C-alpha positions as CSV (number, residue, x, y, z in Angstrom):
1,M,14.1,30.3,9.7
2,P,11.8,27.6,8.4
3,R,13.3,24.5,7.2
4,T,13.0,23.8,3.4
5,P,10.4,21.1,3.0
6,T,11.8,17.7,1.9
7,H,10.9,16.0,-1.2
8,M,9.0,13.3,0.7
9,R,7.0,16.0,2.6
10,N,6.0,17.8,-0.9
11,E,5.1,14.6,-2.4
12,I,3.0,13.6,0.5
13,L,1.2,16.9,-0.1
14,E,0.7,16.0,-3.7
15,I,-1.1,12.7,-3.0
16,P,-4.7,14.1,-3.1
17,A,-3.9,16.0,-6.4
18,A,-2.1,12.8,-7.9
19,A,-5.0,10.6,-7.0
20,A,-7.7,13.1,-8.4
21,R,-5.8,13.3,-11.8
22,L,-5.8,9.4,-12.2
23,I,-9.6,9.3,-11.3
24,D,-10.2,11.8,-13.8
25,A,-8.5,9.9,-16.4
26,S,-10.0,6.5,-15.5
27,D,-12.3,6.2,-18.3
28,G,-9.4,5.5,-20.8
29,A,-6.9,2.8,-20.6
30,L,-8.3,1.4,-17.1
31,A,-11.8,1.3,-18.5
32,V,-10.3,-0.7,-21.6
33,A,-8.6,-3.2,-19.4
34,G,-11.6,-3.6,-17.0
35,R,-13.9,-4.5,-19.9
36,Q,-11.3,-7.1,-21.0
37,L,-11.2,-8.6,-17.6
38,R,-14.8,-8.7,-17.7
39,D,-14.9,-10.6,-20.9
40,L,-12.1,-12.9,-19.7
41,S,-13.9,-13.6,-16.4
42,P,-10.6,-14.9,-14.9
43,K,-10.8,-17.8,-12.4
44,V,-7.4,-16.5,-10.7
45,I,-5.5,-13.4,-10.5
46,A,-1.6,-13.5,-10.2
47,T,0.3,-10.4,-9.0
48,V,4.1,-9.5,-9.6
49,A,5.7,-6.8,-7.6
50,R,8.3,-5.8,-5.0
51,G,8.6,-3.5,-2.0
52,S,5.9,-0.7,-1.9
53,S,4.4,-1.9,-5.1
54,D,4.1,-5.4,-3.6
55,H,2.3,-3.8,-0.7
56,A,-0.2,-2.1,-3.1
57,A,-0.4,-5.5,-4.7
58,S,-1.5,-7.0,-1.4
59,F,-4.1,-4.3,-0.8
60,L,-5.6,-5.3,-4.0
61,K,-5.5,-8.8,-3.3
62,Y,-7.8,-8.4,-0.5
63,A,-9.8,-5.9,-2.4
64,T,-10.5,-8.2,-5.3
65,E,-11.1,-11.3,-3.2
66,L,-13.7,-9.4,-1.1
67,T,-15.6,-7.9,-3.9
68,T,-15.3,-10.6,-6.5
69,G,-14.6,-14.0,-4.7
70,V,-11.7,-14.5,-7.5
71,P,-8.6,-15.7,-5.6
72,V,-5.4,-13.8,-6.0
73,A,-1.9,-15.0,-5.8
74,S,1.6,-13.5,-5.7
75,L,4.3,-14.7,-8.1
76,G,7.9,-14.6,-7.0
77,P,9.8,-12.7,-9.9
78,S,12.6,-15.2,-9.4
79,I,10.6,-18.0,-10.8
80,A,11.2,-16.5,-14.2
81,S,14.5,-14.6,-13.7
82,I,16.7,-16.9,-12.1
83,Y,15.1,-20.4,-12.4
84,G,13.5,-19.8,-15.9
85,A,10.3,-21.7,-15.0
86,K,7.5,-21.8,-17.1
87,L,3.9,-21.2,-15.7
88,R,0.5,-22.2,-17.0
89,L,-1.8,-19.4,-16.8
90,D,-4.5,-20.0,-19.5
91,G,-7.4,-18.1,-18.6
92,A,-5.7,-16.1,-15.7
93,A,-4.9,-12.4,-15.4
94,C,-1.7,-11.1,-14.2
95,L,-1.2,-7.7,-12.5
96,T,2.4,-6.3,-12.4
97,I,3.0,-3.2,-10.4
98,S,6.3,-1.2,-10.7
99,Q,7.1,2.5,-10.3
100,S,9.9,2.2,-12.7
101,G,8.8,-0.5,-14.8
102,K,12.5,-1.2,-15.5
103,S,13.6,-3.9,-13.0
104,P,14.8,-7.0,-15.0
105,D,13.1,-9.6,-12.7
106,I,9.8,-8.0,-12.8
107,V,9.8,-7.6,-16.6
108,A,11.0,-11.1,-17.0
109,M,8.1,-12.4,-15.0
110,A,5.5,-10.4,-16.9
111,E,6.8,-11.8,-20.0
112,T,6.6,-15.3,-18.6
113,A,3.1,-14.7,-17.4
114,K,2.0,-13.5,-20.9
115,A,3.7,-16.7,-22.7
116,G,2.0,-18.8,-20.4
117,G,-1.3,-17.5,-21.4
118,A,-2.3,-14.9,-19.1
119,L,-3.8,-11.5,-19.8
120,T,-1.1,-9.0,-18.6
121,I,-1.9,-5.7,-17.1
122,A,1.0,-3.2,-16.0
123,L,0.5,-0.4,-13.3
124,T,3.5,1.9,-13.8
125,N,4.6,5.3,-13.1
126,T,6.7,5.5,-16.2
127,A,5.2,5.3,-19.6
128,G,6.9,3.5,-22.3
129,S,8.9,1.6,-19.7
130,P,10.2,-2.2,-20.6
131,L,7.3,-3.5,-18.3
132,A,4.8,-1.2,-20.1
133,N,5.9,-2.7,-23.5
134,A,5.7,-6.1,-22.3
135,S,2.4,-6.1,-21.1
136,D,-1.1,-6.5,-23.0
137,H,-2.6,-3.2,-21.1
138,A,0.0,-0.5,-19.7
139,I,-1.6,1.7,-17.1
140,D,0.0,5.0,-16.3
141,I,-0.8,5.6,-12.6
142,L,0.0,9.6,-13.1
143,A,1.6,10.0,-10.1
144,G,4.1,12.6,-11.4
145,V,7.8,12.7,-10.8
146,E,8.7,11.2,-7.4
147,K,12.2,12.4,-6.1
148,S,12.1,11.0,-2.6
149,V,13.6,7.6,-2.2
150,A,10.7,6.6,-0.1
151,A,7.6,5.9,-2.3
152,T,4.5,7.8,-1.3
153,K,2.2,9.1,-3.8
154,S,3.1,6.4,-6.3
155,F,2.0,3.7,-3.8
156,V,-1.2,5.5,-3.2
157,N,-2.0,5.7,-6.9
158,S,-0.9,2.4,-7.5
159,A,-3.7,1.3,-5.1
160,V,-6.3,3.7,-6.7
161,A,-5.4,2.6,-10.1
162,G,-5.9,-1.1,-9.0
163,L,-9.3,-0.2,-7.4
164,L,-10.4,1.6,-10.5
165,L,-9.5,-1.1,-12.7
166,L,-11.7,-3.4,-10.1
167,A,-14.6,-1.2,-10.3
168,H,-14.5,-1.0,-14.2
169,W,-14.3,-4.8,-14.3
170,T,-17.3,-5.5,-12.0
171,G,-19.3,-2.4,-13.0
172,D,-19.4,-1.3,-9.2
173,A,-20.8,2.1,-9.2
174,T,-20.7,2.3,-5.4
175,L,-17.0,1.8,-5.6
176,L,-16.4,4.3,-8.5
177,A,-18.5,6.9,-6.5
178,A,-16.1,6.1,-3.3
179,L,-13.0,6.6,-5.4
180,R,-14.2,10.0,-6.9
181,G,-14.8,11.0,-3.4
182,L,-11.4,9.9,-2.2
183,P,-9.1,12.8,-2.9
184,E,-11.1,15.1,-0.4
185,H,-10.5,12.4,2.4
186,L,-6.8,12.1,1.6
187,R,-6.8,15.9,1.9
188,K,-7.9,15.8,5.4
189,A,-5.6,12.8,6.4
190,V,-2.4,14.8,5.3
191,D,-3.3,17.4,8.2
192,Y,-3.8,14.8,10.9
193,D,-1.4,15.0,13.8
194,W,0.0,11.6,14.8
195,M,3.1,13.0,16.4
196,S,1.9,11.5,19.7
197,I,3.6,8.3,18.7
198,A,6.8,9.8,18.5
199,D,7.1,10.2,22.3
200,A,6.3,6.5,22.6
201,L,9.3,5.7,20.5
202,T,12.0,7.4,22.7
203,G,14.5,4.8,23.7
204,E,12.6,1.9,21.8
205,T,14.5,-0.2,19.1
206,S,11.4,-1.6,17.4
207,L,7.6,-1.5,17.1
208,F,4.6,-3.3,15.8
209,I,2.2,-2.0,13.0
210,L,-1.0,-4.0,13.0
211,G,-3.7,-4.3,10.4
212,R,-6.4,-6.8,9.3
213,G,-7.8,-7.3,5.8
214,P,-6.9,-4.7,3.4
215,S,-5.4,-2.5,6.1
216,A,-2.9,-5.5,6.8
217,A,-1.2,-4.5,3.4
218,I,-1.3,-0.9,4.8
219,A,0.5,-1.9,7.6
220,N,3.3,-3.6,5.8
221,E,3.7,-0.4,3.7
222,A,3.9,1.6,7.0
223,A,6.5,-0.7,8.5
224,L,8.8,-0.5,5.3
225,K,8.6,3.3,5.5
226,F,9.6,3.4,9.4
227,K,12.6,1.3,8.2
228,E,13.5,3.5,5.1
229,T,13.0,6.9,6.8
230,C,13.8,6.5,10.6
231,G,16.3,3.6,10.5
232,M,14.1,1.8,13.1
233,H,13.1,-1.6,13.0
234,A,9.4,-2.1,12.4
235,E,7.2,-5.2,12.0
236,A,3.9,-5.5,10.5
237,Y,1.4,-8.3,11.6
238,S,-2.3,-9.2,11.3
239,A,-4.1,-8.1,14.5
240,A,-5.0,-11.8,14.8
241,E,-1.3,-13.0,14.1
242,V,0.3,-10.8,16.8
243,M,-1.7,-12.9,19.5
244,H,0.6,-15.9,18.8
245,G,4.3,-15.8,18.8
246,P,4.9,-12.1,18.4
247,M,3.2,-11.4,21.8
248,A,6.4,-12.5,23.5
249,L,8.0,-9.4,22.6
250,V,5.5,-7.2,23.9
251,G,6.3,-5.6,27.3
252,P,5.8,-2.4,29.2
253,G,6.1,0.7,26.9
254,F,6.5,-1.5,23.7
255,P,5.1,0.7,20.9
256,V,2.2,-0.5,18.6
257,V,0.3,1.2,16.0
258,A,-2.9,-0.5,15.0
259,L,-4.3,0.7,11.5
260,A,-8.3,0.0,11.8
261,A,-10.3,0.6,8.9
262,R,-14.1,1.0,9.0
263,D,-14.9,-2.5,7.9
264,A,-15.8,-5.7,9.3
265,S,-12.5,-6.1,11.2
266,E,-12.6,-2.9,13.0
267,P,-14.0,-4.4,16.2
268,A,-11.5,-7.4,16.3
269,T,-8.6,-4.9,15.6
270,A,-9.7,-2.6,18.6
271,Q,-10.0,-5.4,20.8
272,A,-6.4,-6.4,19.9
273,A,-5.3,-2.9,20.4
274,D,-6.8,-3.0,24.0
275,L,-5.4,-6.4,24.7
276,L,-1.9,-5.2,24.1
277,A,-2.5,-2.1,25.9
278,G,-3.4,-4.1,28.9
279,K,-0.1,-5.9,28.7
280,G,1.6,-2.3,29.2
281,A,2.4,-1.5,25.6
282,S,2.0,2.0,24.3
283,V,-0.8,1.5,21.7
284,F,-2.3,3.7,19.3
285,V,-5.2,2.8,17.2
286,T,-7.2,4.5,14.3
287,S,-10.6,3.6,16.0
288,S,-13.0,5.0,18.3
289,Q,-14.1,1.5,19.6
290,A,-11.0,0.9,21.5
291,K,-11.5,1.5,25.3
292,T,-7.8,1.7,26.6
293,A,-5.7,2.2,23.5
294,R,-5.0,5.5,22.6
295,A,-7.0,6.9,19.5
296,L,-5.5,8.6,16.5
297,P,-7.5,10.9,14.2
298,F,-8.6,9.2,11.0
299,A,-10.6,10.2,7.9
300,P,-13.5,7.8,7.2
301,T,-14.3,7.5,3.7
302,G,-17.8,5.9,3.7
303,H,-16.6,2.5,1.9
304,P,-14.8,-0.4,3.5
305,I,-12.5,-0.9,0.6
306,T,-11.3,2.6,0.2
307,D,-11.2,3.4,3.9
308,P,-7.5,2.1,4.5
309,L,-6.0,4.7,2.2
310,P,-6.2,7.8,4.1
311,L,-4.6,6.0,6.9
312,I,-1.3,5.5,5.0
313,V,-1.3,9.0,4.1
314,S,-1.6,10.2,7.8
315,F,1.2,7.7,8.5
316,Y,3.4,9.1,5.8
317,A,2.9,12.6,7.1
318,F,3.9,11.4,10.8
319,V,6.9,9.2,9.7
320,E,8.5,12.1,7.6
321,A,8.2,14.5,10.4
322,S,9.4,11.9,12.9
323,A,12.5,11.3,10.9
324,R,13.2,15.0,10.7
325,K,12.7,15.3,14.5
326,Q,15.3,12.8,14.9
327,G,17.7,14.9,12.7
328,L,17.4,12.5,9.8
329,D,17.0,13.2,6.1
330,P,14.2,11.2,4.9
331,D,15.0,11.9,1.5
332,Q,18.4,10.2,1.7
333,P,17.9,7.0,3.4
334,R,21.0,4.9,4.4
335,N,22.0,2.3,1.7
336,L,19.1,3.0,-0.6
337,R,18.4,4.6,-3.9
338,K,15.3,5.4,-5.8
339,V,15.3,2.7,-8.3
340,T,16.4,-0.7,-7.4
341,E,16.9,-3.2,-10.5
342,T,17.2,-6.7,-9.3
343,V,17.4,-9.9,-11.3
């Protein structure tokens, strides 16, 4: 008999529709927040997040710095919740990302940023949450109920919401057009088969996941999902950084997944993949530019900033199937629960 699909699988399948729903609604609160950012013209953006939400924040850091030249810095929530420090953020904006909007340390940091003079914007999947109420602008990412412990559609919608905010802030019609076309690319990405990676994991206890630029944040998200769903250690590195100390771990058969996007970093990422393959590693790469690493199918979006997002959707589909292949339940990872509230 066919196995009942996991919550994680169902939610992966919902990603394209969830993204389309958010994009269709983006002329509301997102447009208002974008206009206020334009009026403020911040000299710096601060971000506050943990886990998958922090990976979305890192993705948006690259996107913001590449398109606006405004530097983006991550704030440690414990600065407010444990240490009680005050920050001077006059003229800055603070972007806080949290699916539940309930974790006390995240809320405390948003409140501290606002008290320090920052324009505060929250991206959350829970309307009316404490974080939403503590912020100047509360953006509902409209991902819908997410039952799986491993965040998937909420991660993608957090990233999409941030890109929509960026596009409204800068008046970037090209980015807005790319976002409107993104759901179709996400639909294609769900169906791509990456299970060839699974054979390379047999007998292994760890793997590297590589990225560069915006896809470095996607690599961090992918590594977290490996730990959560497959109980296997995965480490994310920049495709440049891996050439330093981490290279000492690479030997024959060592598994590596290189997430290359269609941007200025693709040639360097493909070159790194080939170099590691030359060391005997089992390397998979989302690029047609590599010569010896094994190519994975990918859905190009035609825009360098949106291009990494279909990669994580294909990865989600793979890691959920890989967990089930190992007899694991990706909906019930060991030691984890859906909402973690830290102080």
